[in-house]
C-alpha positions in Angstrom: 0.1 0.0 0.3 1.0 3.4 -0.8 0.2 6.5 1.9 0.0 9.8 0.8 -0.1 12.9 2.6 0.8 16.1 3.8 1.2 17.8 7.1 -0.3 21.7 8.3 0.4 23.3 11.6 -2.9 24.8 12.9 -2.6 27.8 15.2 -6.4 27.3 16.5 -7.6 25.3 19.2 -8.3 21.4 18.4 -11.9 22.1 18.9 -11.8 24.9 16.8 -9.8 22.6 13.8 -12.9 20.1 14.5 -15.6 22.7 13.8 -14.3 23.7 10.7 -13.6 20.1 9.7 -17.3 19.0 10.5 -18.8 22.3 8.6 -17.3 21.2 5.8 -19.6 17.5 5.6 -16.7 15.7 7.4 -17.6 13.2 10.3 -15.8 11.4 13.1 -14.5 7.6 11.6 -12.2 7.4 14.9 -12.6 9.2 18.0 -9.9 10.8 19.9 -7.3 8.2 20.6 -4.1 8.5 22.5 -1.3 7.0 20.1 2.1 6.4 21.7 4.6 5.5 18.8 8.0 4.1 19.0 10.3 4.4 16.2 13.3 1.3 16.2 16.5 1.6 14.1 19.8 -0.3 14.4 22.9 1.3 16.0 24.2 2.4 12.8 20.6 4.3 11.9 20.7 2.5 9.1 16.7 2.7 8.7 17.0 6.6 9.2 19.6 7.1 6.7 17.7 4.9 3.8 14.5 7.1 5.1 12.9 4.2 6.2 10.7 3.9 9.3 9.8 0.7 11.5 7.5 1.8 14.3 5.3 0.1 17.1 1.9 2.0 17.9 0.3 1.3 20.9 -2.9 2.9 21.5 -5.7 3.9 24.1 -9.6 4.9 22.5 -10.9 7.1 25.4 -12.9 3.5 26.5 -9.4 2.0 27.4 -9.3 -0.2 24.3 -5.6 -1.2 23.7 -4.4 -1.6 20.5 -0.8 -2.5 18.9 -0.1 -1.9 15.5 3.1 -2.1 13.5 4.2 0.1 10.9 7.0 -0.2 7.8 7.4 2.9 5.8 9.8 2.9 3.2 11.4 5.8 1.7 9.6 8.7 0.6 9.1 10.8 -2.2 8.6 14.4 -1.1 7.5 16.7 -4.4 4.9 19.0 -2.7 3.6 15.5 -1.0 4.9 12.6 0.8 4.4 9.3 -0.7 5.7 6.0 0.3 5.2 2.3 0.6 3.4 1.4 4.0 3.3 -2.0 5.5 1.0 -2.6 8.8 -0.1 -5.4 10.8 -1.4 -5.6 14.5 0.5 -7.5 17.0 -1.1 -9.2 19.9 1.8 -8.9 22.6 3.7 -6.0 22.0 6.0 -6.5 24.7 7.2 -9.9 23.0 7.6 -8.2 19.9 10.1 -5.1 21.2 11.5 -8.4 22.8 12.3 -9.9 19.5 13.5 -6.4 17.4 16.1 -6.0 20.5 17.7 -9.9 19.7 17.6 -8.6 16.3 19.7 -5.7 17.1 17.0 -2.8 16.9 16.9 -0.3 19.8 14.3 2.5 20.5 15.4 6.0 18.9 12.3 8.1 19.5 8.9 7.8 20.9 6.2 9.9 20.4 2.6 10.2 21.6 -0.6 12.3 20.1 -4.1 12.6 20.6 -5.5 11.8 17.0 -9.2 12.0 15.6 -10.0 10.8 12.4 -12.9 12.1 9.9 -14.1 10.8 6.5 -16.4 12.2 4.5 -19.9 11.7 5.7 -21.6 9.0 3.1 -18.3 7.7 1.7 -17.6 4.1 2.5 -14.9 3.0 4.9 -12.5 1.6 2.3 -12.7 5.0 0.4 -9.5 6.7 0.2 -9.2 10.3 1.9 -8.7 10.9 5.8 -8.7 13.9 7.5 -6.8 13.9 10.9 -6.4 16.5 14.0 -3.1 15.7 15.6 -2.3 17.3 19.3 0.9 16.6 20.1 2.9 18.2 23.0 4.5 20.7 20.4 1.1 22.0 18.7 -1.6 20.7 16.8 -1.4 19.5 13.2 -4.0 18.8 10.4 -3.1 15.6 8.7 -4.6 15.1 4.8 -4.3 11.5 3.3 -5.3 10.3 0.0 -4.9 10.9 -4.0 -3.4 13.9 -4.6 -6.2 15.6 -5.9 -8.2 14.9 -3.0 -6.0 16.5 -0.6 -5.7 19.6 -3.3 -9.3 19.3 -3.3 -10.3 18.8 0.5 -7.2 21.5 1.8 -8.8 24.5 -0.5 -12.4 23.2 0.6 -11.2 24.2 3.9 -9.2 27.3 3.1 -5.6 25.7 3.8 -3.2 26.8 1.4 -0.8 24.8 -0.1 1.8 26.4 0.0 1.3 25.7 4.2 2.0 22.1 3.0 4.4 20.0 4.6 5.6 16.7 4.7 8.3 17.0 7.4 7.9 14.1 9.9 7.4 14.2 13.5 10.6 13.1 14.6 12.0 15.7 12.3 9.5 18.5 13.6 10.7 17.6 17.5 14.3 17.8 16.7 13.6 21.3 14.7 11.8 21.6 18.6 14.5 21.0 20.3 17.4 23.4 18.5 15.4 26.0 19.9 14.1 24.4 23.0 17.1 22.4 24.1 16.1 21.9 28.0 13.4 19.9 26.3 13.6 15.8 26.8 15.2 13.1 24.1 11.3 11.9 23.6 7.8 13.8 22.6 5.5 13.0 25.1 3.2 13.8 27.4 5.3 13.2 30.6 5.3 15.9 33.5 8.9 16.6 32.5 7.8 17.3 28.4 7.8 20.5 26.4 
């Protein structure tokens, strides 16, 4: 599967973003959920150097339901949009999966958290591409628009979000930039009391 997406920094509140999205005919497809993402790499940083990602995502729904998912992302093209191969699968025992990664030489390199709410166009089938996401992170709120490039463009235009503000930067890269300006910030982008 190929994932194509862009990010935009949102300067208002998450509630204001939700009002805007719902006013344009989108409905919640996945309610606000805490996602805790752990990236892994070899000591040589070969995944990062080749623009690949190995991620273990743990989610907790508002009702307390837990889920763990492994994602591999291949090298990305960034020609106005970030597009890359994406392979995902659920794991029933994330602790054991992490142990297997350690045995294979992989180490945790960066952890980041966000509260994520996802939206789809009202009346559209669940399997139809096109998702709008509100991500509440420790360093601000971001919108992600994922789908075919033409859908991304038309959706952003309908929401009044200019193409000049599209970003293809990852949360890891955004947090590296944040730490350059805030050297006291911890290594990981989390909601811990000592976080940003």
